C-alpha positions as CSV (number, residue, x, y, z in Angstrom):
1,X,259.5,21.1,-22.2
2,X,260.2,19.5,-25.6
3,X,256.8,20.5,-27.0
4,X,257.8,24.2,-27.0
5,X,261.3,23.4,-28.2
6,X,260.0,21.5,-31.2
7,X,257.0,23.7,-32.0
8,X,256.5,23.7,-35.7
9,X,256.2,27.1,-37.5
10,X,253.5,25.7,-39.7
11,X,251.0,25.7,-36.8
12,X,250.1,29.3,-37.7
13,X,248.3,27.7,-40.7
14,X,245.6,26.8,-38.2
15,X,244.8,30.5,-37.7
16,X,244.8,31.1,-41.5
17,X,242.6,28.2,-42.3
18,X,240.1,29.0,-39.5
19,X,239.9,32.6,-40.8
20,X,239.3,31.4,-44.4
21,X,236.5,29.0,-43.3
22,X,235.0,31.6,-41.0
23,X,234.8,34.1,-43.9
24,X,233.3,31.4,-46.2
25,X,230.6,30.6,-43.6
26,X,229.7,34.3,-43.3
27,X,229.4,34.6,-47.1
28,X,227.1,31.6,-47.0
29,X,224.9,33.1,-44.3
30,X,226.1,30.9,-41.4
31,X,226.9,33.9,-39.2
32,X,226.8,32.0,-36.0
33,X,229.3,29.4,-37.1
34,X,231.4,32.1,-38.6
35,X,231.6,33.9,-35.3
36,X,232.5,30.8,-33.5
37,X,235.3,30.1,-36.0
38,X,236.5,33.7,-35.8
39,X,236.7,33.4,-32.0
40,X,238.6,30.1,-32.2
41,X,241.0,31.7,-34.7
42,X,241.6,34.7,-32.5
43,X,242.3,32.4,-29.5
44,X,244.6,30.2,-31.5
45,X,246.5,33.3,-32.8
46,X,247.0,34.6,-29.2
47,X,248.1,31.3,-27.8
48,X,250.5,30.6,-30.7
49,X,252.0,34.1,-30.5
50,X,252.7,33.5,-26.8
51,X,254.1,30.0,-27.5
52,X,256.4,31.3,-30.3
53,X,257.5,34.2,-28.2
54,X,258.3,31.7,-25.4
55,X,260.1,29.5,-27.8
56,X,262.2,32.4,-29.1
57,X,263.1,33.4,-25.5
58,X,264.0,29.9,-24.3
59,X,265.1,28.1,-27.4
60,X,266.5,30.9,-29.6
61,X,268.9,28.5,-31.4
62,X,266.1,26.2,-32.5
63,X,263.9,29.1,-33.4
64,X,266.5,30.7,-35.6
65,X,267.4,27.3,-37.2
66,X,263.8,27.0,-38.3
67,X,263.9,30.5,-39.7
68,X,266.9,29.6,-41.8
69,X,265.6,26.3,-43.0
70,X,263.5,26.9,-46.2
71,X,261.5,23.7,-45.5
72,X,260.3,25.1,-42.1
73,X,260.7,28.9,-42.5
74,X,257.8,29.4,-44.8
75,X,255.5,28.1,-42.0
76,X,256.1,31.4,-40.2
77,X,254.4,33.3,-43.1
78,X,251.1,31.5,-42.8
């Protein structure tokens, strides 16, 4: 399963961006779209958390290499 082995830490940016846009839609009065985006962000967060936990369990070396590489490590903070 090379997809899990090479999972980029920056994918958590999807969750952050979805949350930001959801909040902006709510402030603009589009509460329905905001709720949909919030739900999508929550689902993405849960799926990515499970995927990264699986990556840590199965491919610890690659996970830790990403954590030590400044070009990739900051992706974990999104």
